[in-house]
N, C-alpha and C positions, 0 to 999 in steps of 0.2 A: 716359611712360617715366620711371622716377624711376632719376636715374645716381647710380653709387655711387660715394661721398663717398673721394676717396685715404687711403691707410692714412695713419695719424699715425708721425710719426718716434718709436718705443719710446728712452726716454733712461733709464739706472740711475745715480746718482751713488753716489759712493764717498767719504767723508769722514768723519775720526775727529771730526769736531767736529757734534753733532746741529744747534745752530744752523745751518749754514753750509747743511748738508743741507736743511733745511728753508727757508732762506732763496734757493739755487738752485733747491727745486722751485716755490717762487710764482714767481718768474720766466721758466722755462720752462715751468709750467703757465699760462698769461696768452698763450703762442701758443696760435694754432688749429692749429697743425698737428703739435705735440709732446705725447706723452701720457710723463708720468714714473710710470714703472713698479715701481721700487726705490730703496731711499735704506737703505746701507748704511755703518758705521761701521769695522767690521775690514776687513782686506785678505780675510782667510781668507771672511767673509762674503759679501763683492763676487766671491770667485771663485765661490762656491756658487750665490750667485744669478744670475751672469752665463748661468754655464752651465746650470740650470735656466730663465731667463729666454730668454736669445737674444734683449739688446735691441739696438739700431741703432747707437747711441752707449753709451759707458758715459765719464762724467765721472770721472775716478780723480784722488785726490790722489796725493802720495808720501808722507807721514809717516804710516801706517798700522798701528795694531797689529795683534799678529800676525803678520802676513805683509805686509811693504810694497809700494807703491803700483806701482811697477816689477818688482817678485818678480810680483805679483797678473794684471800684464797680462801677464808672457809666459805666467803659466801659462793665461790667457783666449783671447790670439791664438792660440797655438797649438793649443788647442783646438777653434777656432773660430774661424779667419779672418777671418768677417762680420764679425766685431762687432768697432766702430771705436771704440779708447778714445783718450781726449785727456786728457793729465794738466793737470790744474787746481791750481795749486801756488806757494806762496811762493818757490821757489827757483828762480833764475837762474842757474846755472854750469853751464859747458861740458862738464863731467866728467857730471854728473848729467842734461843732457838728451840727452847719448850714449847714455847707457844707457837711459833712455827710450826713443829708438826703436831703437835696439838690439833691446827686450823688444818690440820690433812696434807702439809707440804709431803713433798715425794723426795725432797734433798734442801740441802743447804751449804752455799756455796759463799766466801768470799770475795770480792773485787779484784781480791788481788792473783787472781787463778786466770792463766796462761792461755790465750785462745783455745790455743791444739787442745787443752785440757777441756776445755769449757763445750768445746765441739764433742769430744768424745763423752761429756756427761749428760748433753743431751741425748746421746745414743744410748748409754747407759739408763735413762730416765726413762724414755720411749719404752724401753726393752721389761721395765718393772725393776730395776733395780733402783734403790735406796742410795742417793748419791749424797755421800759426805766424805768433807776431806779428813785424810791419815789423823791429823791433829784432835779433831774434833771426836775421831772413831775413839780414841785413849782417851778422852774423857769421861766418854759416855759408855753407859751399859746399855748390852742392847734390850733391857726393859723398858727402858724409854725413848732408844728410838728403831723402831717396829720397823726391820726391812720386808719390803714383799719380794720374794723370789721370784726369780726370772723362770718360762715354762721350759722343762727338759724334756727331752723323747725317753723313752724307759730306757735306751740303750743306754743316754748319755748319762742316768742315773745309775745305773747297774757300775758305768766305766768311772763314774764319782765315786762310788761304794769305794770299791777297789782299789783306786787313790789314794781314798783322803786314808786307808787302811797300810799304805804303804808301798802299796804292788809295784813293780817296774811295769813300763807297757808291755813285754814280754810275757810276763806272768797275769796280765789282766787279759792279752791275747789267747793265751794259754787257758783260761777258767772258761771264758766266753766263747770258745771256739770260731777266735777269726782271726786276723793278720795283724800281724804289729801295727802294720800302716794303718788300718783301719781306726787301733785305736788312736794311735797318732794325729787323727783325722776327727775324732769323737774328743780329743783332749784338746786341741785348738777352739773347736767349736766350743768349748765348755768354760776356755779361756775368756773366750769371745762376749758370753750371754753374761759371765759372774765377772766381768773388766780384771781379770789375773793379770800378773805377769809372770809367773811360775806358777810350777807345781804344788808348792808350801804356800802360797798365798791364794792359789784354788781352794785346796784342803781348808784354809783358815773362810776364806770367803763363804764356804758352801757350809760351815759349819755356825758363821752370823747368822745364814737365811734359814738355818733349819733344812736345810736339804738333805745332812748324811744322818739316816735310822738309826743304823748301828754301827758303829765302828768299833766293836771288842772281838776280841774272838776270833781273828784274823786266820782263814781257812789255809 
C-alpha cells in the first residue's frame, strides 16, 4: 500500500526586488516540505495572487509599489483568514510592527534572518504560531502581539501542564500512567509545535500562548 505524502506548505513571496524573490524562492525550495507557488513584486499583484492561489503562508515585504505590504496584508487576511502572512522587511520600528499586526500579520521577521531560520519560521507560521524574533518579543508585551496557539492533543496538554510545574519526565509518566519514553515523545512533539529549543523555553512559550491553565499548587 502506498502512503500518501503530506501536502507541502504552499508559500507565496512578495518583494519589490526580483533578485530577493529569486533568492527566497531558492532557499525555500530546498526544503522538501515547502512549495513556492508564486512570487510578486507589487502589492497589487500580491493581493491578486494570494486570493487566487490561497497559499498557506505569504512572505510579505512592507515597501511595495502600488499597494504597500501592510495594506496588502490587511486585504488578504480579511478576505481569507486562513492565509498566514509573515512580514519580511528591513524596518525595525515599533509603530510599523504594530501596524503590521493590526493588519492581520501572523509574524514579523527582518531580512537579516538566516535562511535556515526563515524555513523554520514558515513552518511555525503554518502550524499556527506567531513568528516574532526574540529581540522584538523583549520589546513588546503579549497584549500588543497576540500569539495564536497551535493545536495540541489532550495528552500533550496534560504533559505540558505538568512540565510547566517543574515535573520531570519520570514524574509525569507516573502521574499519567504511561512510560517515560512516551512522555519523552510527547515533549519532543511539543517542542516542535511550539518552536522551543528546551524545556525552559517550552514552558515560557506555553505561558505566552496561554496554553497553561493552572501552574499553581503542584501535586
